[in-house]
N, C-alpha and C positions, 0 to 999 in steps of 0.2 A: 424901884420896884416896877415891873412892866405891870401895864393896865390888865394883861390878860397873858397866863401862860399856860401850855397845854401839854403833860408827858403822855403819849400813847405809849401803850405795853399791850401784847396779843391778846389779854385777856380784861382790857379795862383803860380807864383814863382817869388821869388825877389834872384839874383844874384850877390854879392860882389865880384870884381876879382881884382886883380893887370893888369895894364894896358899890357896885352901881348897877342899876335897874336894867340899866342898857346893855349892858353885859353878858344879860341872864340870858337874853336870845343868841348871842352868841355860843354861851356853852350849851344851849340846847340842842341848835346846829351841829356840834360836835358829837352830842349823845344819840343825835338821830342817825345821824352817818354811822357812827359805831353800830348799832341795833341795826340797823338795814344791812349793815354788811354780815351779819350773824344771824340773819333770818327771823329777828324778832319783831317782825311788824303786827303780831296779833299781841302783844304786848304793852305798843309803842306807846297808847292814849294813857294807860297808866305808871309807865317810867318818867313820862315827859311831866304829867299834872305832879307827879310827887316830886321830881325835881324840882320843878317849878316852883312850888309853894315852900320845898325844904330851902331854896336857896331867897326865894323873897324872904321870908321869914328871917333868915341869916341876915341878909342886908337891910331890911328896916329896922329889926329888932335887936338883934346882935350887933351890928356893927356901928348903931347910931352915934356912941360916944367914941368910937374909936375910926373914923371916915377912913384915915389913912391907911390903917393895917389890911394886909390881905386877907379872903377870907378863901377857905379851901373846901373842894370838891372831888369827891373819888367817888369810882364806880366799879365795881369788878363783877365779874362775869364768871360762876362757878357752876358747868353743867345746868340744871333748871334753876338755880338762885341767882339774884342780881344784888348785889349788896351796895349801897350809896351811902354815905359820910359828908356831912358838913358840919365845917367848923368857922368858928370866928374869935377875934380873939377879944370880943366883949366881956362885961363881967357876968354874965349868965342871967338866968331868971328862973324862978319857982315855978318848973315845967310841971310839977304834979298839981297845983293848983289851976293852972292854965288849962290842964286838959280836963280837970274835972269842972270848968264853968262851962253853962251851958250859953250857949249866944239866941239873942231874940232871932226871930224869923226874919225882921227885916233890920238888922242891924247890916250896917254896910260893910262890916270885917269881923276879923277874929275867927274865920272858918279853918285855917290855913291848917292849922294840928287836925281837926276832924278830916276835912280831905285826905290828909298822908294816913292817918291811922284808915280809913276807907277803902284804900288803895293797896295799902304794906302789911305784910303778916308780922313784920316784928318792929317797934320802933323803941330804942333805946337811949335815953339821953344821959349823959355824963353828969353827974353829981350837980357839978356847978352850974350844966344847964347852956353852955359855949359849942358843946358837941352832939350830934345826934347822928345814929347809925341806924338806917333801915334795911329790911330787907324785904324781899320781895320774890316769892315763888313765878315761876314763866314758865 
């Protein structure tokens, strides 16, 4: 598998990549280009922070047991709605319990889902917890 592959479509992108935090920056640059070409600059911060948190969680937590398996990120623009999907090959996790858990204010981590919830309009996990679908109204 290539470390990073990009499929461009008129209304979206699909990225398959090795689970590497270094490659997150490359994926972010591709999404920034896509958004700027479609005049989404006003929503760019929310799009990028949501994307970065989703990819980071996918890499740090979802792919920890299968570091050689690719992760998938896709973005689809439909009028005023942007959809993102994150998928890994890991065993998943108990997302319901994780979402309910409150983090201490001095905690060094564990706020990724809170950040995603703050900027997205819908957030839906697969039952297994290895696939996340996010919708942002832009």
